[in-house]
C-alpha positions as a Markdown table, in Angstrom:
| # | Residue | x | y | z |
|---|---|---|---|---|
| 1 | Met | 66.0 | 50.2 | -28.8 |
| 2 | Ser | 63.7 | 52.0 | -31.2 |
| 3 | Pro | 60.3 | 51.2 | -30.8 |
| 4 | Leu | 60.2 | 50.1 | -34.5 |
| 5 | Ile | 62.7 | 47.7 | -33.9 |
| 6 | Arg | 60.5 | 45.2 | -32.3 |
| 7 | Pro | 57.9 | 45.8 | -35.5 |
| 8 | Leu | 60.4 | 45.9 | -38.3 |
| 9 | Arg | 61.8 | 42.3 | -37.1 |
| 10 | Ser | 58.7 | 40.9 | -37.5 |
| 11 | Ile | 58.1 | 41.9 | -41.0 |
| 12 | Ala | 61.2 | 41.1 | -42.1 |
| 13 | Asn | 61.0 | 38.0 | -40.3 |
| 14 | Gly | 57.3 | 37.3 | -41.6 |
| 15 | Phe | 58.7 | 38.3 | -45.3 |
| 16 | Gly | 61.8 | 35.7 | -44.9 |
| 17 | Val | 64.3 | 38.3 | -45.1 |
| 18 | Ala | 65.5 | 38.5 | -40.8 |
| 19 | Trp | 68.3 | 37.5 | -40.4 |
| 20 | Trp | 68.9 | 34.3 | -37.6 |
| 21 | Ala | 71.6 | 32.8 | -36.6 |
| 22 | Arg | 71.5 | 28.7 | -36.6 |
| 23 | Val | 73.7 | 27.6 | -33.4 |
| 24 | Gln | 73.7 | 23.7 | -32.9 |
| 25 | Thr | 75.5 | 21.8 | -29.9 |
| 26 | Thr | 76.8 | 18.5 | -29.5 |
| 27 | Gly | 76.6 | 16.5 | -26.3 |
| 28 | Pro | 73.8 | 17.5 | -25.7 |
| 29 | Asp | 72.4 | 17.1 | -29.6 |
| 30 | Val | 70.6 | 20.4 | -29.7 |
| 31 | Thr | 69.7 | 23.2 | -32.0 |
| 32 | Tyr | 69.0 | 26.7 | -31.1 |
| 33 | Trp | 67.8 | 29.4 | -33.1 |
| 34 | Phe | 68.8 | 33.3 | -32.3 |
| 35 | Gly | 67.0 | 36.0 | -34.0 |
| 36 | Pro | 65.7 | 37.6 | -35.7 |
| 37 | Phe | 67.7 | 40.8 | -36.8 |
| 38 | Ile | 67.2 | 43.1 | -39.3 |
| 39 | Thr | 70.5 | 43.1 | -40.3 |
| 40 | Arg | 73.5 | 40.5 | -40.4 |
| 41 | Arg | 75.5 | 43.3 | -38.9 |
| 42 | Gly | 72.8 | 43.5 | -35.7 |
| 43 | Leu | 73.0 | 39.6 | -35.3 |
| 44 | Glu | 76.5 | 39.5 | -35.4 |
| 45 | Gln | 76.8 | 42.3 | -32.9 |
| 46 | Glu | 74.9 | 40.5 | -30.5 |
| 47 | Leu | 75.9 | 36.7 | -31.5 |
| 48 | Ser | 78.8 | 36.5 | -28.8 |
| 49 | Ser | 76.6 | 36.8 | -25.8 |
| 50 | Phe | 74.4 | 34.4 | -27.0 |
| 51 | Leu | 77.3 | 31.9 | -27.9 |
| 52 | Asp | 78.5 | 32.6 | -24.4 |
| 53 | Asp | 75.7 | 31.8 | -22.9 |
| 54 | Ile | 75.6 | 28.7 | -25.0 |
| 55 | Ala | 79.1 | 27.4 | -23.9 |
| 56 | Ser | 78.5 | 27.9 | -20.0 |
| 57 | Glu | 76.6 | 25.0 | -20.3 |
| 58 | Gln | 79.8 | 23.6 | -21.3 |
| 59 | Pro | 78.2 | 21.3 | -24.7 |
| 60 | Gly | 80.6 | 18.8 | -26.5 |
| 61 | Ser | 80.8 | 21.4 | -29.6 |
| 62 | Val | 79.0 | 24.3 | -30.5 |
| 63 | Ser | 78.5 | 25.3 | -34.5 |
| 64 | His | 76.5 | 28.1 | -35.8 |
| 65 | Ser | 75.7 | 29.6 | -39.6 |
| 66 | Leu | 73.9 | 32.8 | -40.2 |
| 67 | Val | 70.7 | 32.3 | -42.7 |
| 68 | Arg | 68.2 | 34.8 | -43.6 |
| 69 | Thr | 65.1 | 33.1 | -43.4 |
| 70 | Arg | 61.4 | 32.8 | -41.6 |
| 71 | Arg | 61.1 | 31.3 | -38.1 |
| 72 | Ser | 58.5 | 30.6 | -35.5 |
| 73 | Glu | 58.5 | 28.7 | -32.2 |
| 74 | Pro | 60.0 | 26.2 | -31.1 |
| 75 | Leu | 63.8 | 28.2 | -31.1 |
| 76 | Thr | 65.3 | 25.5 | -29.3 |
| 77 | Ile | 65.1 | 21.6 | -30.9 |
| 78 | Ala | 66.8 | 18.7 | -29.2 |
| 79 | Ala | 67.6 | 15.8 | -30.7 |
| 80 | Glu | 65.6 | 13.3 | -29.7 |
| 81 | Gly | 67.1 | 9.6 | -28.7 |
């Protein structure tokens, strides 16, 4: 990975133009944010390994959407209840 990628991702995220995957699971009810990425293509290339990792935890269901946004911590949000 180029040494410029990390700062570029940070800048893109700061301006709200970075690509993120919002992954939601049920059983347990959790929202995961995966990113930031400079391009949608870059996110799509890395997303399958992230989804595989989540699937290994055997949630009831998994859905995801790709969004351009600005995110900060927390990147994992469990539903309370």
